[in-house]
C-alpha positions in Angstrom: -12.8 -19.6 -2.7 -13.4 -19.8 -6.5 -10.6 -18.6 -8.8 -12.1 -16.4 -11.2 -10.3 -16.3 -14.7 -6.6 -16.6 -14.5 -5.7 -14.1 -11.9 -8.2 -13.2 -9.6 -9.6 -14.7 -6.2 -13.5 -14.3 -5.0 -13.5 -15.0 -1.6 -16.5 -17.5 -0.3 -16.3 -15.9 3.4 -15.0 -12.4 2.9 -13.0 -11.5 5.7 -14.2 -8.1 7.7 -11.7 -4.9 8.2 -12.4 -4.6 11.8 -9.9 -2.0 12.9 -7.0 -0.4 11.3 -3.9 1.6 13.0 -2.5 4.6 10.9 0.9 6.4 12.3 2.2 9.5 9.8 5.3 11.5 9.6 5.4 15.0 9.8 5.0 15.8 5.9 2.5 13.2 5.9 0.4 14.9 8.9 0.7 18.2 7.1 -1.1 16.6 4.2 -4.7 16.9 3.3 -5.4 13.6 5.2 -3.3 14.6 8.4 -6.9 14.9 10.4 -7.7 11.4 9.5 -4.5 9.5 10.9 -4.5 7.7 14.4 -1.2 9.0 15.2 0.7 11.9 13.7 4.1 12.4 14.6 5.9 16.0 14.4 9.4 14.6 14.3 10.2 11.7 11.6 13.2 10.7 13.7 10.5 10.2 16.9 13.8 10.5 18.9 15.6 7.4 18.0 19.2 7.1 17.0 18.6 5.9 13.3 16.0 6.4 10.8 15.8 2.6 10.5 14.6 2.5 14.3 12.0 5.4 13.9 10.9 3.4 10.9 10.4 -0.1 13.3 8.6 2.1 16.1 5.8 3.4 13.6 5.5 -0.3 12.3 4.7 -1.2 16.1 3.0 1.8 17.0 0.5 1.0 14.1 -0.2 -2.6 15.2 -0.5 -1.7 18.9 -3.2 1.2 17.7 -5.2 -1.5 15.2 -5.1 -4.1 18.4 -6.5 -1.3 20.7 -9.4 -0.1 18.4 -10.4 -3.7 17.7 -10.3 -4.6 21.2 -8.0 -7.5 20.6 -4.7 -8.8 22.4 -1.7 -10.0 20.5 -2.7 -13.7 21.6 -6.3 -13.5 19.9 -4.2 -13.0 16.5 -3.5 -16.2 14.4 -1.0 -14.3 11.8 0.5 -11.2 11.3 1.5 -10.5 7.6 3.7 -7.2 6.5 6.7 -6.0 4.7 8.7 -2.7 4.0 11.4 -1.4 1.7 14.3 -2.3 4.1 16.6 -5.2 3.5 15.4 -8.2 4.9 12.2 -6.6 6.0 13.9 -5.3 9.1 10.8 -2.9 9.8 8.4 -5.6 9.9 10.5 -8.2 11.7 12.8 -6.5 14.1 10.2 -3.8 14.8 7.5 -6.3 15.7 9.6 -9.2 17.2 7.8 -8.5 20.8 4.6 -9.5 19.5 4.1 -13.2 20.1 2.3 -13.9 16.7 3.1 -16.0 13.8 4.7 -13.6 11.3 4.7 -13.9 7.4 6.8 -11.1 5.6 5.9 -10.0 2.4 7.6 -8.0 -0.6 6.2 -6.6 -3.5 7.9 -3.2 -2.8 5.2 -0.4 -2.8 2.5 -2.9 -3.5 3.2 -5.1 -0.6 -0.1 -3.7 1.4 -2.4 -5.5 -1.4 -0.1 -8.6 -1.3 -0.6 -8.6 2.6 -4.5 -8.2 2.2 -4.7 -10.9 -0.2 -2.9 -13.4 1.9 -4.5 -12.3 4.7 -7.9 -13.1 3.3 -6.8 -16.2 1.6 -5.8 -17.5 5.2 -9.4 -16.5 6.8 -11.3 -17.7 3.8 -9.7 -20.8 3.7 -10.4 -21.6 7.4 -6.6 -21.2 8.7 -7.1 -18.0 10.8 -9.7 -16.2 12.5 -7.8 -12.9 13.1 -4.9 -11.7 10.9 -3.3 -8.5 11.2 -1.7 -7.0 7.8 0.3 -3.9 7.2 3.4 -2.0 6.0 5.6 0.7 6.7 8.3 3.0 4.8 10.1 6.1 5.6 11.5 8.9 3.5 15.2 8.7 4.9 15.7 4.9 5.0 14.3 4.2 1.4 16.3 7.0 -0.1 19.5 5.9 1.2 18.8 2.1 0.2 17.5 2.8 -3.4 18.8 6.1 -4.2 21.0 8.6 -2.2 21.1 9.3 1.7 19.1 12.5 2.1 22.1 14.2 4.1 23.8 14.0 0.4 21.4 17.0 -0.8 21.4 15.2 -4.0 18.9 17.3 -6.6 16.1 15.4 -7.8 13.8 16.0 -10.9 10.2 16.8 -11.0 9.2 13.5 -11.8 10.7 11.9 -8.5 8.5 11.0 -5.7 8.8 11.5 -2.0 8.9 8.2 0.1 6.2 8.3 2.7 7.1 8.1 6.3 4.4 6.0 8.1 2.9 2.6 8.8 -0.4 1.4 7.7 -2.0 -1.8 9.5 -5.6 -3.5 9.3 -7.2 -6.0 11.5 -8.9 -8.7 9.7 -11.5 -10.8 11.1 -14.0 -14.0 10.0 -16.9 -12.5 11.1 -18.6 -9.1 11.7 -20.3 -6.6 9.5 -18.5 -3.6 7.7 -16.0 -3.1 5.0 -14.8 -6.8 3.6 -12.5 -7.4 1.3 -14.3 -9.6 -1.4 -11.4 -10.3 -4.0 -7.9 -9.9 -4.9 -6.3 -10.1 -8.4 -2.5 -11.1 -8.4 -0.5 -9.1 -10.9 2.5 -10.1 -12.9 6.0 -8.6 -13.5 6.0 -6.4 -16.0 9.2 -4.6 -17.6 8.9 -1.7 -20.0 12.7 -1.0 -20.0 12.7 2.2 -17.4 16.2 2.2 -15.7 16.1 5.4 -13.6 15.1 5.2 -10.0 14.0 8.9 -10.3 11.1 7.3 -12.8 9.0 5.1 -10.7 5.5 6.5 -11.9 6.5 5.8 -15.2 8.0 2.3 -14.4 4.8 1.2 -12.7 2.0 2.8 -14.8 2.0 -0.2 -17.2 1.5 -2.9 -14.3 -1.0 -1.1 -12.7 -3.2 -1.0 -15.7 -2.0 -4.9 -16.4 -3.4 -5.6 -13.1 -6.9 -3.5 -13.3 -7.7 -4.9 -16.8 -7.1 -8.4 -15.7 -9.5 -8.0 -12.8 -12.0 -6.2 -15.3 -11.4 -9.2 -17.5 -11.7 -11.8 -15.0 -14.8 -10.7 -13.1 -17.0 -9.0 -16.0 -16.9 -5.9 -14.4 -16.3 -2.1 -15.6 -14.6 0.6 -14.2 -18.0 2.0 -13.6 -18.8 -0.9 -11.0 -16.5 1.0 -8.5 -16.8 4.0 -6.8 -13.1 4.7 -7.0 -10.3 2.7 -8.6 -7.0 3.7 -6.7 -3.7 2.7 -7.8 -1.0 2.9 -4.8 2.3 4.9 -6.0 2.3 6.3 -9.3 2.3 10.0 -8.4 0.8 12.5 -10.6 3.4 11.9 -13.3 2.4 8.0 -13.3 -1.2 8.7 -12.9 -1.1 10.9 -16.1 0.6 7.8 -18.0 -2.0 5.3 -16.4 -4.8 7.2 -17.8 -3.2 7.6 -21.4 -2.7 3.8 -21.4 -6.2 3.1 -20.3 -7.5 5.5 -22.9 -5.5 3.4 -25.5 -7.8 0.5 -24.6 -10.9 2.7 -24.9 -11.6 2.7 -21.0 -12.5 5.8 -19.3 -10.2 6.5 -16.3 -12.2 9.8 -15.2 -12.5 7.9 -11.5 -9.1 6.2 -11.5 -7.0 8.1 -9.2 -3.6 7.3 -7.1 -2.6 7.3 -3.5 0.5 8.9 -4.2 -1.1 11.9 -5.8 -3.5 12.5 -3.0 -1.4 12.1 0.2 0.5 15.2 -0.3 -0.6 18.7 -1.3 1.4 19.8 -4.8 2.5 23.0 -2.7 4.1 21.1 -0.2 8.0 21.5 -0.3 9.8 18.5 -1.7 7.1 16.2 -2.4 7.7 16.4 -6.3 5.3 14.3 -8.3 3.7 12.9 -5.1 4.3 9.9 -2.4 5.1 6.5 -2.9 6.8 4.1 -0.5 5.1 0.8 1.5 3.1 2.9 3.8 1.7 5.3 0.8 -1.2 3.1 -0.2 -1.7 1.8 3.5 -2.4 5.1 4.9 -4.6 6.6 2.2 -6.7 3.2 2.0 -7.1 3.0 5.7 -7.2 6.3 6.8 -9.3 8.0 4.1 -10.9 5.5 1.6 -12.2 3.2 4.5 -13.8 6.2 6.0 -15.8 6.8 3.0 -16.8 3.2 2.7 -17.5 3.0 6.3 -19.8 6.3 6.0 -21.7 5.1 3.1 -20.3 7.6 0.9 -18.9 4.5 -1.2 -20.0 1.0 -1.6 -17.0 -0.4 -3.4 -13.4 0.2 -4.4 -10.7 -1.4 -6.1 -7.2 -0.7 -4.9 -4.5 -2.0 -6.8 -0.8 -0.9 -5.1 2.0 -0.6 -7.2 5.7 -1.8 -6.7 8.9 -1.2 -8.5 11.2 -4.2 -7.9 14.4 -2.6 -7.6 17.2 -3.2 -5.4 20.3 -1.2 -4.7 22.7 -3.8 -6.6 20.4 -3.8 -9.4 20.1 -0.2 -9.8 23.9 0.3 -9.6 24.1 -2.4 -12.1 21.9 -0.5 -14.5 19.5 -3.5 -14.8 15.8 -2.1 -15.9 13.2 -1.9 -13.3 10.4 -4.6 -13.5 7.5 -3.9 -11.8 4.0 -5.5 -10.2 0.7 -4.5 -9.1 -1.7 -6.6 -6.7 -5.3 -5.4 -6.3 -7.9 -5.9 -3.7 -11.8 -5.3 -3.8 -13.0 -3.7 -0.7 -16.8 -3.4 -0.5 -19.3 -2.2 2.2 -21.7 -4.7 3.6 -24.3 -4.2 6.2 
């Protein structure tokens, strides 16, 4: 695996995405991609006694679905990499404790899925694994009470706020096969532009997204036109507009730069505000919608740069600014 430039890994033996599992909550299932998710829940509580237990169940369901579709048993998997937004990654570790698979938890907030895919691809390309599961989860009601206010409080949110996506997305990566490959990864650095409000995630994360996208283009010599789609993970409509402005300032044409958070909900759905965010936002849109376009041949190559706001409940209460990061992966269709 050669390193290209300062931040980009180009994989010599790119892993193939052999199957995916996507599990969506009610609002997500009612959105524009509802028919593309594998499992669609009508009750975000899933009959569990806590929201956290519901999220853990969805992560578990997504792994089972990816294994089923990929024709694999847990004993076939060499490594499981994932993350969520809960303290100590409890949805990943606690929700999936029944799988006898070596596990690595990762945390980059809402950018965790591209971090997981990058590390999974590194393990396969380096010869350390044949099959790896990579995925994330999030839940609106678990994230809100950890980073802002419990939904039961009925706190008023501004139009710039985003709705944390309820769901989970998991990919099964393998060393062999044909289909969509993870051909490269660009690791982002931390950006902090002084945003303090936990309601302004799009504004906080947009500079990190721009930094990583530009780093990938610089390292590889590619242009935005070399991709059928360039997608960020969780900026929402407000953050996406800011990203477009930032790219234009550097003379990039952002006309086919989009965002998973701006796509996963319809603007007229209730209480979605500026769009989606959360660990599952980029996972669900990428694994359910983007991969279908690549598999069908509508697209050949895309760049997905998920975005994460690295605040905690403590840092937010202490009035700290919000550092952010974005990690990117290249997904390409190969025959």
